[in-house]
C-alpha positions as CSV (number, residue, x, y, z in Angstrom):
1,M,32.2,23.9,-20.0
2,A,31.5,26.9,-17.8
3,T,30.3,26.2,-14.1
4,Q,28.0,29.2,-14.6
5,F,25.8,30.2,-16.5
6,W,21.9,31.8,-17.4
7,V,19.0,30.3,-18.8
8,N,17.0,33.2,-19.6
9,N,17.3,34.9,-15.6
10,Y,17.8,31.9,-14.0
11,F,21.2,31.6,-12.6
12,I,23.1,28.2,-12.9
13,D,25.7,27.5,-10.3
14,V,27.2,23.9,-10.9
15,S,29.7,24.5,-8.4
16,R,27.3,24.5,-6.3
17,N,24.0,22.4,-7.7
18,Q,22.1,25.7,-7.2
19,I,19.8,27.2,-9.8
20,K,19.1,30.7,-8.1
21,H,16.3,33.1,-9.0
22,Q,15.6,36.1,-7.3
23,Q,17.4,35.8,-4.5
24,Q,16.3,32.4,-3.9
25,A,18.3,29.2,-4.5
26,T,17.2,25.6,-5.2
27,Q,19.6,22.5,-4.6
28,I,19.3,20.2,-7.9
29,P,21.3,16.6,-8.0
30,P,24.4,16.6,-9.9
31,K,23.4,14.6,-12.2
32,A,19.7,16.7,-13.1
33,L,22.3,19.6,-13.8
34,K,24.4,18.2,-15.7
35,V,21.3,17.3,-18.2
36,L,21.0,21.0,-18.1
37,E,24.5,21.7,-18.9
38,V,24.3,19.1,-21.8
39,L,21.0,20.5,-23.5
40,A,22.2,24.3,-22.4
41,S,25.5,23.6,-25.0
42,R,22.9,22.6,-27.7
43,A,20.0,25.5,-27.0
44,G,16.9,25.5,-29.3
45,E,18.3,21.6,-31.0
46,V,16.8,18.7,-29.9
47,V,18.6,16.2,-27.7
48,S,17.8,12.6,-28.0
49,H,17.3,10.2,-24.9
50,D,20.3,8.0,-25.8
51,E,22.8,10.9,-26.5
52,L,21.8,12.6,-22.6
53,M,22.0,9.1,-21.1
54,D,25.3,8.2,-22.6
55,V,26.8,11.5,-21.6
56,V,25.0,11.9,-18.2
57,W,24.9,8.5,-17.1
58,E,27.6,6.9,-19.2
59,S,28.0,3.3,-18.4
60,S,26.2,3.0,-15.6
61,V,22.7,1.2,-15.3
62,V,19.9,3.1,-14.3
63,G,15.9,2.6,-13.9
64,P,14.3,3.6,-17.5
65,N,12.5,6.6,-15.8
66,T,15.9,8.3,-14.6
67,L,16.1,11.0,-17.1
68,Q,12.2,11.7,-16.7
69,R,13.2,12.4,-13.3
70,A,16.0,14.4,-14.0
71,I,13.9,16.5,-16.5
72,A,10.8,17.1,-13.9
73,Q,13.5,18.6,-11.3
74,L,14.7,20.9,-13.6
75,R,11.1,22.1,-14.9
76,K,10.2,22.4,-11.3
77,A,13.2,24.3,-10.4
78,F,12.1,26.4,-13.4
79,G,8.4,26.6,-12.4
80,D,7.5,24.8,-15.9
81,D,5.9,21.7,-16.1
82,S,5.3,19.3,-18.8
83,K,1.8,20.7,-19.8
84,Q,3.8,24.2,-20.2
85,Q,6.8,23.6,-21.7
86,A,8.2,26.6,-21.6
87,F,11.9,26.0,-20.7
88,I,12.1,22.5,-21.7
89,K,10.2,20.7,-24.5
90,T,9.9,17.0,-25.2
91,H,10.0,16.2,-28.2
92,A,7.9,12.6,-28.6
93,K,10.3,9.4,-29.2
94,K,12.9,11.8,-29.9
95,G,14.2,13.8,-27.1
96,Y,14.4,17.4,-25.1
97,S,15.4,21.0,-26.3
98,L,15.8,23.8,-23.9
99,E,14.0,26.5,-25.4
100,A,15.5,29.3,-23.7
101,N,18.2,32.1,-23.9
102,V,21.4,30.7,-22.4
103,R,24.5,32.9,-21.8
104,W,27.7,31.7,-20.1
105,E,29.7,33.3,-17.5
106,T,33.0,33.0,-18.8
107,N,34.8,33.0,-22.3
108,N,35.3,29.2,-22.1
109,N,31.9,28.7,-24.5
110,Q,32.7,25.0,-26.4
111,K,29.8,23.1,-25.8
112,T,29.2,19.8,-23.9
113,P,31.1,17.3,-26.3
114,V,27.8,14.6,-27.3
115,R,29.7,11.3,-27.9
116,E,28.7,8.8,-30.1
117,L,26.8,5.7,-28.9
118,E,29.0,2.6,-28.3
119,P,26.8,-0.4,-29.8
120,N,26.0,-3.8,-28.0
121,K,27.5,-2.3,-24.6
122,S,27.9,-4.7,-21.9
123,L,25.3,-4.5,-19.4
124,T,27.6,-6.2,-17.0
125,Y,30.2,-3.8,-17.4
126,R,27.3,-0.9,-16.9
127,Y,26.4,-2.8,-13.6
128,A,30.3,-2.6,-12.3
129,L,30.4,1.0,-13.0
130,A,27.0,1.5,-11.4
131,A,28.2,2.5,-7.8
132,L,30.7,5.1,-9.6
133,A,28.0,6.8,-11.2
134,S,26.1,7.5,-7.6
135,V,29.7,8.5,-5.9
136,A,29.1,11.6,-7.6
137,L,25.8,12.3,-6.2
138,L,26.6,11.5,-3.1
139,V,30.4,13.2,-2.8
140,F,28.3,16.6,-3.4
141,M,25.4,16.2,-1.3
142,L,27.1,14.5,1.3
143,F,30.7,15.9,1.4
144,P,32.2,16.8,5.0
145,S,33.2,20.2,5.9
146,E,35.4,19.6,8.2
147,Q,37.2,16.4,9.7
148,A,35.3,14.0,11.8
149,V,36.0,10.2,12.9
150,F,33.7,9.2,10.3
151,D,33.6,11.3,7.6
152,R,34.2,8.8,4.6
153,V,31.1,8.3,2.7
154,M,30.2,5.6,0.2
155,P,27.0,4.5,-1.9
156,L,25.6,1.0,-0.8
157,T,22.7,1.2,-2.7
158,A,21.6,3.1,-6.4
159,S,18.1,2.1,-7.7
160,D,15.0,4.2,-7.8
161,E,13.2,2.6,-5.3
162,Q,13.4,3.2,-1.5
163,E,15.7,1.7,0.6
164,F,15.9,1.3,4.2
165,N,16.9,-1.0,7.6
166,A,20.3,-2.1,6.3
167,A,21.9,-5.1,8.6
168,Y,25.3,-6.6,8.2
169,S,25.8,-10.4,8.0
170,P,28.1,-11.6,11.0
171,D,30.9,-11.8,8.9
172,G,30.4,-8.3,6.8
173,R,30.1,-9.5,3.8
174,Y,26.5,-9.2,2.7
175,L,23.9,-6.7,3.4
176,V,20.3,-7.4,3.8
177,F,17.6,-4.7,3.7
178,N,14.1,-3.4,2.6
179,R,13.4,-2.0,-0.9
180,Y,9.9,-0.2,-0.9
181,V,8.2,0.7,-4.2
182,G,4.9,1.3,-3.3
183,Q,2.5,1.3,-0.3
184,C,2.2,-2.1,-0.2
185,I,4.8,-3.0,-2.4
186,S,8.1,-3.9,-0.3
187,H,10.5,-6.5,-1.1
188,L,13.7,-8.1,0.9
189,W,16.8,-7.6,-0.8
190,A,20.4,-8.3,-0.1
191,K,23.9,-7.3,-1.3
192,D,27.1,-9.3,-1.4
193,L,29.6,-6.1,-0.9
194,T,32.4,-8.1,-2.2
195,N,31.4,-7.8,-5.9
196,N,28.2,-5.9,-5.8
197,Q,25.6,-8.1,-6.6
198,E,22.0,-7.5,-5.8
199,E,19.4,-10.3,-5.0
200,R,15.9,-10.2,-3.9
201,L,15.3,-12.6,-1.0
202,S,11.4,-12.4,-0.6
203,T,9.2,-14.0,-3.4
204,E,5.5,-12.3,-2.4
205,P,5.5,-8.3,-1.3
206,G,4.2,-6.8,1.8
207,H,4.6,-4.9,4.8
208,Y,7.9,-6.6,6.1
209,S,9.9,-5.5,9.4
210,Q,13.5,-4.9,9.7
211,L,15.6,-8.5,9.5
212,S,17.9,-9.9,11.7
213,W,20.6,-12.6,11.1
214,S,21.3,-15.7,13.2
215,S,24.3,-15.5,14.7
216,D,26.1,-17.9,12.4
217,G,24.3,-16.0,9.7
218,S,22.5,-18.9,8.4
219,Q,19.1,-17.6,9.0
220,L,17.2,-14.6,8.9
221,A,13.9,-13.6,11.2
222,F,11.6,-10.6,10.1
223,I,8.3,-10.1,11.0
224,L,5.6,-9.8,7.8
225,Q,2.6,-7.4,8.9
226,S,0.4,-8.4,6.6
227,D,-0.4,-9.5,2.9
228,C,-0.9,-7.1,-0.2
229,S,-3.9,-8.4,-1.5
230,D,-6.0,-6.4,-4.1
231,D,-9.3,-7.2,-3.2
232,L,-10.5,-4.3,-0.7
233,E,-12.1,-6.4,1.2
234,Y,-9.8,-9.0,2.4
235,T,-6.8,-6.9,3.3
236,Q,-5.4,-8.9,6.1
237,Q,-3.3,-7.3,9.2
238,C,-1.8,-9.6,10.8
239,W,1.7,-10.1,12.2
240,Q,3.8,-13.3,11.9
241,L,7.1,-14.2,12.9
242,Q,8.8,-15.9,10.0
243,T,12.3,-16.7,9.2
244,L,13.9,-17.8,5.9
245,D,17.6,-19.6,4.9
246,F,19.4,-17.2,3.4
247,A,21.8,-19.4,1.1
248,E,18.3,-20.6,-0.2
249,A,16.9,-17.0,-0.8
250,W,20.5,-16.1,-2.5
251,N,20.1,-18.3,-5.1
252,G,16.5,-18.1,-5.9
253,N,14.6,-20.6,-3.7
254,A,13.4,-18.4,-1.1
255,K,10.9,-20.3,1.1
256,N,9.7,-18.6,4.5
257,L,9.1,-20.7,7.6
258,L,6.3,-19.6,9.6
259,R,7.7,-19.8,13.0
260,Y,5.0,-17.6,15.0
261,N,1.8,-16.7,14.8
262,C,1.2,-13.5,16.0
263,A,-2.5,-12.9,14.6
264,N,-3.9,-9.7,15.2
265,I,-1.4,-8.9,18.0
266,K,1.0,-6.1,16.9
267,T,4.5,-7.8,17.2
268,T,8.0,-5.8,16.3
269,H,11.5,-5.9,16.6
270,P,12.5,-9.6,16.0
271,T,15.7,-10.0,17.2
272,W,17.8,-13.3,17.2
273,L,19.6,-14.1,20.1
274,N,22.6,-16.5,20.6
275,D,20.9,-19.3,21.5
276,G,18.6,-19.5,18.6
277,R,15.7,-17.8,20.4
278,I,14.2,-14.8,19.0
279,A,12.9,-11.4,21.2
280,M,10.2,-9.3,20.1
281,L,8.1,-6.9,21.5
282,Q,4.5,-7.4,21.7
283,Y,1.5,-5.2,22.3
284,P,-0.8,-8.0,23.7
285,T,-4.4,-6.0,23.6
286,P,-5.5,-3.6,20.9
287,D,-5.9,-0.7,22.7
288,S,-2.7,-0.9,24.5
289,N,0.5,1.1,23.4
290,Q,2.6,-0.9,26.2
291,P,4.5,-3.6,24.5
292,T,5.4,-6.7,26.3
293,L,9.4,-8.2,26.0
294,V,9.0,-11.5,25.1
295,I,11.4,-14.2,24.0
296,Y,10.2,-17.1,21.6
297,D,11.8,-20.5,21.6
298,A,10.9,-22.7,18.0
299,V,12.6,-25.7,19.4
300,A,9.8,-26.0,22.1
301,D,7.0,-23.3,20.2
302,E,6.8,-21.6,23.6
303,L,6.8,-18.1,24.1
304,T,8.2,-16.1,27.1
305,N,7.3,-12.9,28.8
306,I,10.5,-11.4,30.5
307,P,10.0,-8.8,33.3
308,T,10.1,-5.0,32.4
309,S,9.3,-2.2,34.2
310,D,5.6,-1.8,34.6
311,S,5.7,2.1,34.2
312,D,7.8,2.6,31.0
313,R,6.7,2.2,27.7
314,I,9.7,0.3,25.6
315,Y,9.7,1.4,22.2
316,S,13.4,0.2,20.7
317,L,15.2,-3.0,21.2
318,D,18.3,-4.3,20.2
319,Y,20.7,-7.4,21.1
320,S,24.6,-7.8,21.9
321,R,26.3,-10.8,20.6
322,R,29.4,-10.4,22.3
323,L,28.0,-9.9,25.8
324,D,24.5,-12.0,25.2
325,R,22.6,-8.9,26.5
326,L,19.6,-7.5,25.4
327,A,19.0,-3.6,25.6
328,T,15.9,-1.3,25.4
329,V,15.0,2.0,25.2
330,S,11.2,3.4,26.8
331,I,10.0,6.7,27.5
332,S,9.0,6.9,31.4
333,D,5.3,8.7,32.6
334,D,7.3,11.8,32.9
335,H,8.3,11.8,29.3
336,M,12.2,10.9,30.3
337,H,13.5,8.0,27.6
338,I,15.4,5.9,29.3
339,L,18.1,3.3,27.9
340,R,18.9,-0.2,29.9
341,T,20.5,-3.1,29.2
342,L,19.4,-6.7,30.8
343,S,20.1,-10.0,30.8
344,V,18.1,-12.4,28.7
345,D,16.1,-13.3,31.9
346,G,15.4,-9.8,32.4
347,T,17.7,-8.7,34.9
348,T,19.1,-4.8,34.5
349,K,22.2,-4.5,34.4
350,S,22.6,-0.7,33.7
351,E,20.0,2.3,33.4
352,A,20.8,6.0,32.3
353,Q,18.7,8.7,31.1
354,I,19.2,9.9,27.6
355,S,20.3,13.3,27.7
356,P,19.1,14.9,24.2
357,T,20.0,18.0,22.8
358,E,18.0,21.1,23.6
359,S,16.0,21.6,20.4
360,Y,15.3,18.4,20.1
361,S,11.5,17.4,19.0
362,A,8.9,16.3,22.0
363,D,8.2,13.5,19.7
364,A,12.2,12.5,19.2
365,R,12.7,8.3,19.6
366,F,16.3,6.7,19.9
367,P,16.2,3.7,18.2
368,I,19.5,1.5,19.1
369,D,22.2,-0.7,17.2
370,F,24.4,-2.1,19.3
371,S,28.2,-1.3,18.7
372,P,30.4,-4.7,18.5
373,D,31.8,-4.6,21.5
374,G,28.8,-4.0,23.0
375,E,29.9,-0.8,24.8
376,H,27.3,1.7,23.3
377,F,25.0,2.1,20.6
378,L,24.6,3.8,17.5
379,T,21.3,6.3,17.0
380,H,19.7,8.7,15.0
381,L,18.5,12.0,15.9
382,E,16.5,14.9,13.7
383,G,18.5,13.4,10.8
384,Q,21.8,12.9,12.1
385,I,23.8,9.6,13.6
386,Y,24.4,10.0,17.3
387,R,26.7,7.5,19.3
388,L,24.6,6.8,23.0
389,G,26.9,6.2,25.3
390,I,25.7,3.1,28.2
391,D,25.6,6.2,30.3
392,G,23.0,8.1,28.1
393,D,25.0,10.7,26.5
394,L,25.1,11.6,23.0
395,T,28.0,12.3,20.4
396,L,28.0,13.0,16.5
397,M,29.4,10.6,14.4
398,H,29.9,12.9,11.6
399,P,30.6,16.2,10.3
400,A,27.5,18.0,11.3
401,S,27.2,19.3,7.7
402,H,25.4,16.2,7.1
403,S,21.9,15.3,7.5
404,G,19.1,13.5,6.4
405,L,20.2,10.0,8.0
406,W,18.4,7.9,9.8
407,N,18.7,4.0,11.0
408,P,22.2,3.4,11.2
409,S,23.8,-0.1,11.4
410,Y,26.8,-1.1,12.8
411,H,29.0,-3.3,10.4
412,P,30.8,-5.7,12.9
413,S,34.6,-4.3,12.4
414,Q,33.0,-1.2,14.0
415,E,35.2,0.7,11.6
416,K,32.2,1.8,9.6
417,F,28.3,1.6,9.8
418,A,25.4,2.0,7.1
419,A,22.5,4.2,7.4
420,T,19.6,5.7,5.1
421,F,20.2,8.4,3.6
422,G,17.3,10.5,2.6
423,I,15.5,13.8,0.9
424,K,11.9,13.9,0.0
425,D,9.7,16.4,-2.2
426,Y,6.1,16.5,-1.5
427,D,3.6,18.4,-3.6
428,I,-0.3,18.8,-3.4
429,G,-2.8,19.4,-6.3
430,Y,-6.6,18.5,-7.4
431,L,-7.3,14.6,-7.6
432,S,-7.9,13.6,-11.5
433,L,-10.5,10.5,-11.6
434,E,-11.0,11.1,-15.2
435,S,-7.7,8.0,-15.8
436,E,-9.3,4.2,-15.7
437,E,-6.4,3.0,-14.7
438,E,-4.1,5.6,-12.0
439,A,-5.9,8.7,-10.7
440,D,-3.0,11.4,-10.2
441,I,-3.0,15.2,-9.1
442,Q,-2.8,18.1,-11.0
443,T,-0.4,20.0,-8.8
444,F,-1.2,23.6,-8.3
445,A,2.0,24.5,-5.3
446,R,5.4,23.7,-6.7
447,S,8.5,24.0,-5.0
448,T,11.2,21.6,-4.2
449,S,10.7,21.2,-0.4
450,V,7.3,19.2,1.5
451,D,4.4,21.2,0.5
452,F,1.7,18.8,2.5
453,N,-2.1,19.2,3.2
454,A,-3.6,20.8,1.4
455,K,-7.7,22.3,2.5
456,F,-10.2,24.3,1.4
457,Q,-11.4,27.4,3.3
458,P,-15.1,26.6,4.4
459,S,-17.1,29.4,3.0
460,G,-14.5,30.4,1.1
461,E,-12.0,31.1,-1.6
462,L,-8.1,30.3,0.1
463,I,-6.6,27.1,0.2
464,T,-4.1,26.5,2.9
465,F,-1.5,23.9,3.0
466,I,1.8,23.2,5.1
467,S,5.1,23.9,3.7
468,H,8.6,23.9,4.2
469,R,9.8,26.0,1.5
470,S,11.1,28.5,3.8
471,G,13.3,26.7,6.4
472,K,11.0,25.4,9.0
473,R,7.1,23.8,8.9
474,Q,4.5,27.1,8.5
475,L,1.1,27.1,7.5
476,W,0.6,28.6,3.8
477,V,-2.1,30.5,2.0
478,I,-3.2,30.3,-1.8
479,D,-5.7,33.1,-2.4
480,G,-5.9,32.2,-6.1
481,T,-3.8,34.7,-7.7
482,S,-0.8,34.6,-5.0
483,T,1.0,32.0,-2.6
484,Y,2.1,33.3,0.7
485,Q,3.4,32.2,4.0
486,L,0.7,33.0,7.1
487,T,2.4,32.0,10.3
488,Q,6.2,32.9,11.1
489,F,6.5,30.9,14.2
490,E,10.8,30.3,15.2
491,Q,10.4,27.2,15.9
492,G,7.9,26.2,13.3
493,L,4.9,24.4,13.6
494,R,4.6,20.5,15.9
495,S,2.8,19.0,13.5
496,S,1.5,19.1,10.0
497,R,-2.4,18.5,11.2
498,Y,-4.1,21.5,11.3
499,E,-8.0,22.2,11.0
500,W,-10.3,25.0,9.7
501,S,-13.0,26.2,12.1
502,P,-16.2,25.6,10.9
503,D,-16.9,29.0,9.5
504,G,-14.2,29.3,7.5
505,Q,-12.6,32.3,9.6
506,T,-9.7,31.0,11.9
507,L,-7.2,28.0,11.8
508,A,-6.2,26.0,14.7
509,V,-2.1,24.7,14.6
510,N,-0.1,23.2,17.3
511,V,2.8,25.3,18.5
512,N,4.9,24.0,21.1
513,N,2.4,21.4,22.0
514,Q,-0.6,24.4,22.5
515,I,-3.1,25.2,20.5
516,A,-2.9,28.6,18.8
517,L,-5.7,29.9,16.6
518,I,-4.5,32.0,13.6
519,S,-6.5,34.5,12.0
520,L,-6.2,35.4,8.6
521,D,-4.1,38.6,8.8
522,G,-1.5,35.8,10.6
523,S,-2.9,37.1,14.1
524,Y,-2.9,34.5,16.6
525,R,-3.7,33.7,19.9
526,L,-2.7,30.7,22.3
527,V,-5.7,28.5,23.8
528,K,-4.4,28.2,27.5
529,S,-5.3,24.2,28.6
530,P,-3.8,21.9,30.9
531,I,-3.1,19.6,27.8
532,S,0.1,19.3,26.3
533,V,-1.6,18.4,22.5
534,S,0.0,15.8,20.2
535,V,-2.4,15.9,17.5
536,I,-5.3,18.5,16.4
537,M,-8.5,16.5,15.2
538,P,-11.1,17.6,12.8
539,W,-12.7,20.8,13.7
540,T,-16.8,19.8,13.6
541,A,-17.5,21.7,16.8
542,P,-17.5,25.7,16.6
543,D,-16.2,26.1,20.2
544,T,-14.8,22.5,21.0
545,L,-11.7,21.0,19.4
546,L,-10.8,17.5,19.6
547,V,-7.2,16.7,20.4
548,T,-4.7,13.7,21.7
549,D,-1.9,14.7,24.7
550,N,1.3,14.6,24.6
551,Q,2.6,13.8,28.2
552,T,2.2,10.2,28.8
553,K,2.4,9.3,24.9
554,Q,-0.8,7.4,25.5
555,Q,-2.4,9.6,23.1
556,R,-5.4,10.2,24.9
557,L,-8.5,11.8,23.1
558,F,-9.6,15.4,25.0
559,A,-11.9,17.7,24.3
560,I,-10.7,21.3,24.3
561,D,-12.9,24.6,24.9
562,I,-11.4,27.1,22.6
563,N,-12.9,29.7,24.8
564,S,-11.6,28.7,28.2
565,G,-8.9,26.1,27.5
566,D,-11.0,23.7,29.7
567,A,-10.2,20.1,28.4
568,T,-12.8,17.0,29.1
569,D,-11.4,13.6,29.4
570,L,-13.0,11.1,26.6
571,A,-11.8,7.9,28.0
572,Q,-9.8,6.7,25.1
573,E,-6.4,5.6,24.4
574,Q,-4.3,4.9,21.6
575,I,-6.0,6.9,19.1
576,L,-4.7,8.2,15.9
577,W,-7.8,10.2,14.4
578,A,-11.0,11.3,15.6
579,A,-14.0,13.6,15.0
580,Y,-17.7,14.5,16.3
581,Y,-20.6,13.2,14.1
582,Q,-23.7,14.6,14.5
583,A,-24.6,15.5,18.2
584,D,-23.4,12.6,20.6
585,Q,-21.3,10.8,18.0
586,L,-17.6,10.2,17.9
587,L,-15.8,8.7,15.5
588,Y,-12.3,7.5,16.0
589,L,-9.6,4.9,14.8
590,N,-7.0,3.6,17.6
591,S,-3.4,2.5,17.0
592,Q,-4.4,-1.0,15.7
593,G,-6.3,0.3,12.8
594,Q,-9.7,-0.1,13.9
595,A,-12.2,2.2,13.7
596,M,-15.4,3.1,16.2
597,L,-18.8,4.8,16.7
598,R,-19.1,5.9,20.2
599,S,-22.9,7.5,20.7
600,G,-23.5,8.8,24.6
601,S,-22.6,11.7,26.5
602,D,-18.8,12.7,27.3
603,S,-17.0,11.2,30.2
604,G,-18.3,12.5,33.6
605,S,-21.9,13.0,33.0
606,G,-23.2,9.6,34.3
607,S,-24.1,8.2,31.1
608,V,-23.3,5.0,29.3
609,S,-21.7,5.3,25.7
610,N,-22.2,2.6,23.6
611,I,-19.2,2.0,20.9
612,Q,-20.0,0.6,17.8
613,P,-16.7,-1.1,16.0
614,L,-16.7,-0.4,12.2
615,N,-15.3,-4.0,11.5
616,I,-15.7,-3.4,7.6
617,L,-12.4,-0.2,8.1
618,T,-10.4,-2.6,10.0
619,N,-6.7,-2.3,8.7
620,K,-8.2,-0.3,5.6
621,L,-6.0,2.4,5.5
622,F,-2.6,2.8,4.5
623,D,-1.9,5.2,7.3
624,D,-3.7,6.8,9.8
625,Y,-5.7,9.5,8.2
626,L,-9.5,9.7,7.2
627,L,-11.4,12.5,5.7
628,L,-14.9,12.6,7.3
629,K,-17.1,15.1,4.7
630,G,-20.7,14.9,5.7
631,D,-22.0,11.2,5.9
632,S,-19.2,9.7,4.6
633,L,-15.1,8.5,5.6
634,Y,-12.9,8.6,3.0
635,G,-9.5,6.5,3.1
636,I,-6.8,5.0,1.1
637,S,-5.7,1.3,1.3
638,S,-2.3,-0.3,1.3
639,Q,-3.1,-1.2,-2.0
640,A,-3.2,2.8,-3.1
641,K,-7.1,2.6,-3.5
642,L,-9.4,5.2,-2.8
643,W,-12.4,4.3,-0.7
644,R,-15.5,6.2,0.8
645,Y,-17.4,4.6,3.6
646,D,-21.2,6.1,4.0
647,L,-22.1,6.0,7.5
648,K,-25.8,5.9,7.5
649,L,-26.3,2.9,4.5
650,H,-22.7,0.9,6.3
651,Q,-21.5,0.4,3.0
652,L,-17.8,0.4,1.3
653,T,-17.4,1.6,-2.3
654,P,-14.0,1.5,-3.7
655,I,-13.6,4.9,-5.9
656,A,-10.4,4.8,-7.6
657,N,-6.7,3.3,-8.1
658,L,-4.6,5.9,-7.1
659,D,-1.0,6.7,-8.2
660,K,1.0,5.0,-5.7
661,D,2.6,8.0,-4.7
662,V,-0.8,10.1,-4.2
663,L,-0.3,8.9,-0.2
664,Y,-3.6,11.2,1.1
665,V,-6.8,12.5,0.0
666,T,-7.1,15.8,2.3
667,D,-10.2,17.9,1.7
668,I,-13.1,17.8,-0.7
669,R,-15.6,20.3,-2.1
670,D,-18.1,19.2,-4.6
671,D,-16.4,17.9,-7.3
672,K,-12.9,18.6,-6.0
673,M,-10.6,16.4,-4.1
674,L,-6.9,18.1,-3.0
675,A,-4.5,15.7,-2.7
676,S,-0.8,15.2,-1.1
677,K,2.0,13.1,-3.6
678,F,5.3,12.3,-2.9
679,I,6.9,13.8,-6.0
680,G,10.7,12.8,-5.1
681,G,13.6,12.6,-2.8
682,R,15.1,9.0,-2.5
683,R,16.2,6.9,0.3
684,E,19.3,5.2,-0.5
685,L,21.7,3.1,1.8
686,V,25.3,5.5,2.2
687,E,28.3,3.5,4.4
688,F,30.2,5.8,6.6
689,S,33.9,5.1,7.7
690,Q,37.1,6.2,9.1
691,P,39.8,7.7,7.2
692,K,42.4,5.4,6.3
């Protein structure tokens, strides 16, 4: 078949996995493009589901909605949707047809043969070839353009879910990982790399941390952050250190053993040591973002604090079995990233400042994974995998053409490593509450990139949103008849958080950690302030913006006068969200998921503030996004339930069950709600190795 053809005025280039239209190229996964080829070869005819599955996926085992996802990707590229069906038409219980003119670019006009289905295909055979079907996708998307040390790529997982946090067993035979389905539906899984057999290890869904193997490979340690209760009132957030016997769990007899009940103390990075103890990071107080390095001894049932630098904040932890040595990455008060290796008693063995690239984000973090010989680490930075030396130097581990890579993990042989490969696509739309089962959005801004955080213009008709469709994070506008880009900042916006002024004439965005006030014609002015801005909060007072600072990484809350730039310290740290409510009241959410209402004047007035915890909202948010409208707060729980809290009546009311991929309700006007939804993209595990 021809590798290039036209569908109406859309040019399809199969060799480049692209659909081009009006000088805009949209990348399409190879399998979805193969579906289009088959439909184009029989334009106007109905091609059955079975025929499409058999030709495109051959003997692979894939999820039941794989074909529907491919059709949705194609419709999106054509500016089509399931309601209009101007290009691809659905024939209920029959299949699909391409209702467009097709013109082949070469003289080879032979149609793709549609093979007859073979009866009673072996399910085992399908599983055996499942990995081969995924190889084609990843070869197209990740094939290197230049030679490098690790330039061979192989898929490790091929499901319709999201996989991450891979960890090889000490002998290299098994790979354990998290598999995420919904906002609270996460499970622990394992894969036998010798025969590709996969087994689910956990019995109940929950928020699980990464897994850590015991030195003999017999047990796994992890943190269970919270359960997944269906009752909005009884969702708990309680960190527990648990272990399980791997062999028993692999055979379907998982019995999680509670090792240490951390209760409401945030606990992360469980790391199994050679002597059977488990190192962790703990945040001892709810309002602190300064973790403590601790080691838990299960035999003695004792928790020991390990001394570390008081001035630095640790955010990453790992352990070398070969050297019996811990390593941490922390951030200093002057915003430097410090790599340290330590003995298990806390004695510093080495210390170095990490030297990132010039263009790295101020919010960058460097998670670490020890090499098997203990001589260096793997880390990720802006979607690429780097070798991090003990001296802090960074070296790219693969061809520069690779991107979308995260959380690397070394194989025990040091000749290959696993990583998460992920691409994401978000859309915005109106939230429809008509369904009695799961409310979904009616999309009105479609692209194959990230479109996010839509907001109504106060006292106006515009809708604004954040989009990556021009290559950088920028602010876009919908005026009812057209969609256009409002900001043109060279480095893009620092954050997806932005706010309309109360009068609807100005927008506040974060540009290089400064507030930029954007006019409706695209012009702007910077607010000269001593604060390095991290997050811009809801704009409810005409001349004052609430922000958190980026300087100390303590997320301290400040009020900025947009006219003078003067900053008032509101004496609150670790703030995720905040907004003025009424005259002298401040609503805020801290890093421990606790919602508070503070009454009284700002810091420095001499008055004493009264802080009232809104206990009914504690841990009722899946993420850190609240919406304040009038006297009501809106949020989404980890069970994908939209709720409303009446600040006057102090009542929490469930509103609707949402589709699991609706992540945020971003604005409300009358009976219309704007929401952001995860549309596509996958997080799969891939393995990089050296050429043989």
